[in-house]
FIMAR-632912 format. One record per atom (N, C-alpha, C): residue number from 1; residue in three letters; atom name; x, y, z. Coordinates in steps of 0.1 Angstrom, whole numbers, plus 2048, in hexadecimal, padded with zeros to 3 digits. Example, Ala and Ser with C-alpha at 12.3 -4.5 7.8 and 13.67 -1.06 7.14 Angstrom:
BEGIN
+-----+---------+-------+-----+-----+-----+
! num ! residuo ! atomo !   u !   v !   w !
+-----+---------+-------+-----+-----+-----+
!   1 !     ALA !     N ! 884 ! 7C7 ! 84E !
!   1 !     ALA !    CA ! 87B ! 7D3 ! 84E !
!   1 !     ALA !     C ! 884 ! 7DF ! 84E !
!   2 !     SER !     N ! 880 ! 7EA ! 847 !
!   2 !     SER !    CA ! 889 ! 7F5 ! 847 !
!   2 !     SER !     C ! 881 ! 800 ! 84F !
+-----+---------+-------+-----+-----+-----+
# end
This chain:
BEGIN
+-----+---------+-------+-----+-----+-----+
! num ! residuo ! atomo !   u !   v !   w !
+-----+---------+-------+-----+-----+-----+
!   1 !     MET !     N ! 686 ! 11A ! 8CA !
!   1 !     MET !    CA ! 689 ! 11A ! 8D8 !
!   1 !     MET !     C ! 693 ! 125 ! 8DB !
!   2 !     LYS !     N ! 69D ! 127 ! 8D3 !
!   2 !     LYS !    CA ! 6A7 ! 132 ! 8D6 !
!   2 !     LYS !     C ! 6A1 ! 13F ! 8D4 !
!   3 !     GLY !     N ! 698 ! 141 ! 8CA !
!   3 !     GLY !    CA ! 691 ! 14D ! 8C8 !
!   3 !     GLY !     C ! 688 ! 151 ! 8D4 !
!   4 !     THR !     N ! 682 ! 147 ! 8DA !
!   4 !     THR !    CA ! 67A ! 149 ! 8E6 !
!   4 !     THR !     C ! 681 ! 14E ! 8F1 !
!   5 !     ILE !     N ! 68D ! 148 ! 8F3 !
!   5 !     ILE !    CA ! 695 ! 14D ! 8FF !
!   5 !     ILE !     C ! 69A ! 15B ! 8FC !
!   6 !     LEU !     N ! 69E ! 15E ! 8F0 !
!   6 !     LEU !    CA ! 6A3 ! 16C ! 8EE !
!   6 !     LEU !     C ! 697 ! 176 ! 8EF !
!   7 !     ARG !     N ! 68C ! 172 ! 8EB !
!   7 !     ARG !    CA ! 680 ! 17B ! 8ED !
!   7 !     ARG !     C ! 67D ! 17D ! 8FA !
!   8 !     GLN !     N ! 67D ! 173 ! 903 !
!   8 !     GLN !    CA ! 67B ! 175 ! 911 !
!   8 !     GLN !     C ! 685 ! 17D ! 918 !
!   9 !     PHE !     N ! 692 ! 17C ! 913 !
!   9 !     PHE !    CA ! 69C ! 184 ! 919 !
!   9 !     PHE !     C ! 69A ! 193 ! 916 !
!  10 !     ILE !     N ! 696 ! 196 ! 909 !
!  10 !     ILE !    CA ! 694 ! 1A4 ! 905 !
!  10 !     ILE !     C ! 688 ! 1A9 ! 90D !
!  11 !     TYR !     N ! 67D ! 1A2 ! 90E !
!  11 !     TYR !    CA ! 672 ! 1A7 ! 916 !
!  11 !     TYR !     C ! 676 ! 1A9 ! 924 !
!  12 !     SER !     N ! 67E ! 1A1 ! 92A !
!  12 !     SER !    CA ! 683 ! 1A3 ! 938 !
!  12 !     SER !     C ! 68A ! 1B0 ! 939 !
!  13 !     LEU !     N ! 693 ! 1B2 ! 92F !
!  13 !     LEU !    CA ! 69B ! 1BE ! 92F !
!  13 !     LEU !     C ! 692 ! 1CB ! 92E !
!  14 !     LEU !     N ! 688 ! 1CA ! 925 !
!  14 !     LEU !    CA ! 67F ! 1D6 ! 924 !
!  14 !     LEU !     C ! 677 ! 1D8 ! 931 !
!  15 !     PHE !     N ! 672 ! 1CD ! 937 !
!  15 !     PHE !    CA ! 66B ! 1CE ! 943 !
!  15 !     PHE !     C ! 673 ! 1D5 ! 94E !
!  16 !     LEU !     N ! 680 ! 1D1 ! 94F !
!  16 !     LEU !    CA ! 689 ! 1D5 ! 959 !
!  16 !     LEU !     C ! 68C ! 1E4 ! 956 !
!  17 !     ALA !     N ! 68D ! 1E8 ! 94A !
!  17 !     ALA !    CA ! 691 ! 1F6 ! 946 !
!  17 !     ALA !     C ! 684 ! 1FF ! 94A !
!  18 !     PHE !     N ! 678 ! 1FB ! 947 !
!  18 !     PHE !    CA ! 66C ! 203 ! 94B !
!  18 !     PHE !     C ! 669 ! 203 ! 95A !
!  19 !     SER !     N ! 66D ! 1F8 ! 960 !
!  19 !     SER !    CA ! 66A ! 1F9 ! 96F !
!  19 !     SER !     C ! 674 ! 201 ! 977 !
!  20 !     ILE !     N ! 680 ! 203 ! 971 !
!  20 !     ILE !    CA ! 68A ! 20C ! 977 !
!  20 !     ILE !     C ! 687 ! 21B ! 976 !
!  21 !     CYS !     N ! 681 ! 21E ! 96B !
!  21 !     CYS !    CA ! 67E ! 22D ! 968 !
!  21 !     CYS !     C ! 673 ! 231 ! 972 !
!  22 !     PRO !     N ! 675 ! 23C ! 979 !
!  22 !     PRO !    CA ! 66A ! 241 ! 982 !
!  22 !     PRO !     C ! 65E ! 245 ! 97A !
!  23 !     SER !     N ! 653 ! 243 ! 97F !
!  23 !     SER !    CA ! 647 ! 247 ! 978 !
!  23 !     SER !     C ! 645 ! 256 ! 977 !
!  24 !     THR !     N ! 64C ! 25E ! 97F !
!  24 !     THR !    CA ! 64A ! 26D ! 97E !
!  24 !     THR !     C ! 657 ! 273 ! 978 !
!  25 !     SER !     N ! 65F ! 26B ! 972 !
!  25 !     SER !    CA ! 66B ! 271 ! 96B !
!  25 !     SER !     C ! 667 ! 277 ! 95E !
!  26 !     ASP !     N ! 66F ! 280 ! 959 !
!  26 !     ASP !    CA ! 66C ! 288 ! 94D !
!  26 !     ASP !     C ! 672 ! 280 ! 940 !
!  27 !     ILE !     N ! 66D ! 274 ! 93F !
!  27 !     ILE !    CA ! 671 ! 26C ! 933 !
!  27 !     ILE !     C ! 669 ! 271 ! 926 !
!  28 !     PHE !     N ! 65F ! 279 ! 928 !
!  28 !     PHE !    CA ! 657 ! 27E ! 91D !
!  28 !     PHE !     C ! 65B ! 28C ! 91A !
!  29 !     PRO !     N ! 662 ! 28F ! 90F !
!  29 !     PRO !    CA ! 667 ! 29C ! 90C !
!  29 !     PRO !     C ! 65B ! 2A6 ! 90A !
!  30 !     GLY !     N ! 65D ! 2B2 ! 90E !
!  30 !     GLY !    CA ! 653 ! 2BC ! 90C !
!  30 !     GLY !     C ! 649 ! 2BE ! 917 !
!  31 !     LYS !     N ! 64B ! 2B6 ! 922 !
!  31 !     LYS !    CA ! 642 ! 2B8 ! 92E !
!  31 !     LYS !     C ! 644 ! 2C6 ! 933 !
!  32 !     LYS !     N ! 638 ! 2CD ! 935 !
!  32 !     LYS !    CA ! 638 ! 2DB ! 93B !
!  32 !     LYS !     C ! 639 ! 2DB ! 94A !
!  33 !     HIS !     N ! 642 ! 2E4 ! 94F !
!  33 !     HIS !    CA ! 643 ! 2E6 ! 95E !
!  33 !     HIS !     C ! 640 ! 2F4 ! 960 !
!  34 !     PHE !     N ! 639 ! 2F7 ! 96C !
!  34 !     PHE !    CA ! 636 ! 304 ! 970 !
!  34 !     PHE !     C ! 63D ! 307 ! 97D !
!  35 !     VAL !     N ! 643 ! 312 ! 97F !
!  35 !     VAL !    CA ! 64B ! 315 ! 98B !
!  35 !     VAL !     C ! 646 ! 323 ! 990 !
!  36 !     ARG !     N ! 643 ! 323 ! 99D !
!  36 !     ARG !    CA ! 640 ! 32F ! 9A4 !
!  36 !     ARG !     C ! 649 ! 331 ! 9B0 !
!  37 !     VAL !     N ! 650 ! 33C ! 9B1 !
!  37 !     VAL !    CA ! 658 ! 33F ! 9BD !
!  37 !     VAL !     C ! 652 ! 34A ! 9C4 !
!  38 !     VAL !     N ! 64F ! 349 ! 9D1 !
!  38 !     VAL !    CA ! 649 ! 354 ! 9D9 !
!  38 !     VAL !     C ! 653 ! 357 ! 9E4 !
!  39 !     ASN !     N ! 655 ! 364 ! 9E6 !
!  39 !     ASN !    CA ! 65D ! 369 ! 9F1 !
!  39 !     ASN !     C ! 654 ! 369 ! 9FD !
!  40 !     ASP !     N ! 657 ! 361 ! A08 !
!  40 !     ASP !    CA ! 650 ! 361 ! A14 !
!  40 !     ASP !     C ! 659 ! 363 ! A1F !
!  41 !     LEU !     N ! 664 ! 36A ! A1C !
!  41 !     LEU !    CA ! 66D ! 36E ! A27 !
!  41 !     LEU !     C ! 66A ! 37B ! A2D !
!  42 !     ASP !     N ! 66A ! 37D ! A39 !
!  42 !     ASP !    CA ! 667 ! 389 ! A40 !
!  42 !     ASP !     C ! 673 ! 393 ! A3E !
!  43 !     ALA !     N ! 670 ! 39E ! A37 !
!  43 !     ALA !    CA ! 679 ! 3A9 ! A35 !
!  43 !     ALA !     C ! 687 ! 3A4 ! A30 !
!  44 !     LYS !     N ! 687 ! 39A ! A27 !
!  44 !     LYS !    CA ! 693 ! 395 ! A21 !
!  44 !     LYS !     C ! 691 ! 394 ! A12 !
!  45 !     ARG !     N ! 69B ! 396 ! A0B !
!  45 !     ARG !    CA ! 699 ! 393 ! 9FC !
!  45 !     ARG !     C ! 69D ! 385 ! 9F8 !
!  46 !     LEU !     N ! 697 ! 380 ! 9ED !
!  46 !     LEU !    CA ! 699 ! 373 ! 9E8 !
!  46 !     LEU !     C ! 6A0 ! 375 ! 9DA !
!  47 !     ASP !     N ! 6AB ! 36F ! 9D9 !
!  47 !     ASP !    CA ! 6B2 ! 36F ! 9CC !
!  47 !     ASP !     C ! 6AF ! 362 ! 9C5 !
!  48 !     VAL !     N ! 6AA ! 363 ! 9B8 !
!  48 !     VAL !    CA ! 6A6 ! 357 ! 9B0 !
!  48 !     VAL !     C ! 6B0 ! 356 ! 9A4 !
!  49 !     HIS !     N ! 6B6 ! 34B ! 9A2 !
!  49 !     HIS !    CA ! 6BE ! 349 ! 996 !
!  49 !     HIS !     C ! 6BC ! 33B ! 990 !
!  50 !     CYS !     N ! 6B6 ! 33B ! 985 !
!  50 !     CYS !    CA ! 6B3 ! 32F ! 97E !
!  50 !     CYS !     C ! 6B9 ! 330 ! 970 !
!  51 !     TYR !     N ! 6BE ! 325 ! 96A !
!  51 !     TYR !    CA ! 6C4 ! 326 ! 95C !
!  51 !     TYR !     C ! 6C3 ! 319 ! 955 !
!  52 !     SER !     N ! 6C2 ! 31A ! 948 !
!  52 !     SER !    CA ! 6C4 ! 30E ! 93F !
!  52 !     SER !     C ! 6CE ! 311 ! 934 !
!  53 !     ALA !     N ! 6CE ! 309 ! 92A !
!  53 !     ALA !    CA ! 6D7 ! 30C ! 91F !
!  53 !     ALA !     C ! 6D2 ! 318 ! 917 !
!  54 !     ASP !     N ! 6C6 ! 31C ! 917 !
!  54 !     ASP !    CA ! 6C0 ! 326 ! 90F !
!  54 !     ASP !     C ! 6BD ! 333 ! 917 !
!  55 !     ASP !     N ! 6B9 ! 331 ! 923 !
!  55 !     ASP !    CA ! 6B4 ! 33D ! 92B !
!  55 !     ASP !     C ! 6BB ! 33F ! 939 !
!  56 !     VAL !     N ! 6BA ! 34B ! 93E !
!  56 !     VAL !    CA ! 6BE ! 34E ! 94C !
!  56 !     VAL !     C ! 6B4 ! 356 ! 953 !
!  57 !     ILE !     N ! 6B0 ! 352 ! 95E !
!  57 !     ILE !    CA ! 6A6 ! 359 ! 967 !
!  57 !     ILE !     C ! 6AE ! 35D ! 973 !
!  58 !     ASP !     N ! 6B0 ! 36B ! 974 !
!  58 !     ASP !    CA ! 6B7 ! 36F ! 980 !
!  58 !     ASP !     C ! 6AF ! 37B ! 985 !
!  59 !     ARG !     N ! 6A8 ! 378 ! 990 !
!  59 !     ARG !    CA ! 69F ! 383 ! 996 !
!  59 !     ARG !     C ! 6A1 ! 384 ! 9A5 !
!  60 !     THR !     N ! 69D ! 390 ! 9AA !
!  60 !     THR !    CA ! 69E ! 392 ! 9B9 !
!  60 !     THR !     C ! 690 ! 395 ! 9BD !
!  61 !     LEU !     N ! 689 ! 38D ! 9C5 !
!  61 !     LEU !    CA ! 67D ! 390 ! 9CB !
!  61 !     LEU !     C ! 67F ! 397 ! 9D8 !
!  62 !     SER !     N ! 67D ! 3A4 ! 9D9 !
!  62 !     SER !    CA ! 682 ! 3AC ! 9E3 !
!  62 !     SER !     C ! 677 ! 3AE ! 9EF !
!  63 !     THR !     N ! 66B ! 3AC ! 9EC !
!  63 !     THR !    CA ! 661 ! 3AE ! 9F6 !
!  63 !     THR !     C ! 659 ! 3A1 ! 9F9 !
!  64 !     LYS !     N ! 654 ! 3A0 ! A05 !
!  64 !     LYS !    CA ! 64C ! 394 ! A09 !
!  64 !     LYS !     C ! 63F ! 393 ! A00 !
!  65 !     GLY !     N ! 63C ! 388 ! 9FB !
!  65 !     GLY !    CA ! 631 ! 386 ! 9F3 !
!  65 !     GLY !     C ! 633 ! 387 ! 9E3 !
!  66 !     GLU !     N ! 63F ! 38D ! 9E0 !
!  66 !     GLU !    CA ! 642 ! 38F ! 9D2 !
!  66 !     GLU !     C ! 645 ! 381 ! 9CC !
!  67 !     GLN !     N ! 641 ! 37E ! 9BF !
!  67 !     GLN !    CA ! 642 ! 371 ! 9BA !
!  67 !     GLN !     C ! 647 ! 372 ! 9AB !
!  68 !     LEU !     N ! 64D ! 367 ! 9A7 !
!  68 !     LEU !    CA ! 652 ! 364 ! 99A !
!  68 !     LEU !     C ! 64C ! 357 ! 994 !
!  69 !     GLU !     N ! 647 ! 358 ! 988 !
!  69 !     GLU !    CA ! 641 ! 34C ! 982 !
!  69 !     GLU !     C ! 647 ! 34A ! 974 !
!  70 !     PHE !     N ! 64A ! 33D ! 972 !
!  70 !     PHE !    CA ! 64E ! 33A ! 963 !
!  70 !     PHE !     C ! 64B ! 32C ! 961 !
!  71 !     GLU !     N ! 64C ! 329 ! 954 !
!  71 !     GLU !    CA ! 648 ! 31B ! 94F !
!  71 !     GLU !     C ! 655 ! 317 ! 946 !
!  72 !     PHE !     N ! 657 ! 309 ! 946 !
!  72 !     PHE !    CA ! 661 ! 304 ! 93C !
!  72 !     PHE !     C ! 65D ! 2F6 ! 939 !
!  73 !     ARG !     N ! 662 ! 2F2 ! 92D !
!  73 !     ARG !    CA ! 660 ! 2E4 ! 929 !
!  73 !     ARG !     C ! 66C ! 2DC ! 92A !
!  74 !     SER !     N ! 66B ! 2D0 ! 92F !
!  74 !     SER !    CA ! 677 ! 2C7 ! 930 !
!  74 !     SER !     C ! 67B ! 2C2 ! 921 !
!  75 !     VAL !     N ! 688 ! 2C1 ! 920 !
!  75 !     VAL !    CA ! 68E ! 2BC ! 914 !
!  75 !     VAL !     C ! 697 ! 2B2 ! 916 !
!  76 !     VAL !     N ! 695 ! 2A7 ! 90E !
!  76 !     VAL !    CA ! 69E ! 29B ! 90F !
!  76 !     VAL !     C ! 6A7 ! 29B ! 904 !
!  77 !     ASN !     N ! 6B4 ! 29C ! 907 !
!  77 !     ASN !    CA ! 6BF ! 29C ! 8FC !
!  77 !     ASN !     C ! 6C4 ! 28D ! 8FB !
!  78 !     THR !     N ! 6C6 ! 289 ! 8EF !
!  78 !     THR !    CA ! 6CD ! 27C ! 8EC !
!  78 !     THR !     C ! 6DA ! 27F ! 8E5 !
!  79 !     TYR !     N ! 6E4 ! 279 ! 8EA !
!  79 !     TYR !    CA ! 6F1 ! 27C ! 8E4 !
!  79 !     TYR !     C ! 6F6 ! 270 ! 8DD !
+-----+---------+-------+-----+-----+-----+
# end
């Protein structure tokens, strides 16, 4: 009887944990993301600055229609 109550409690905690996580979250490491930035500003430049622990992207899109594309993979760190 005591084992059944404990098992039901553990299953309830697991259900609660999975229901709280959004379905679109990046809980799966290595998911690939594609980013495209397009300058659609009339006669204005667009400064783009993106960074991570490993890389820095620092570009200026100076003309209308100029674009920058890059990909990255999400990483989940456990401490």
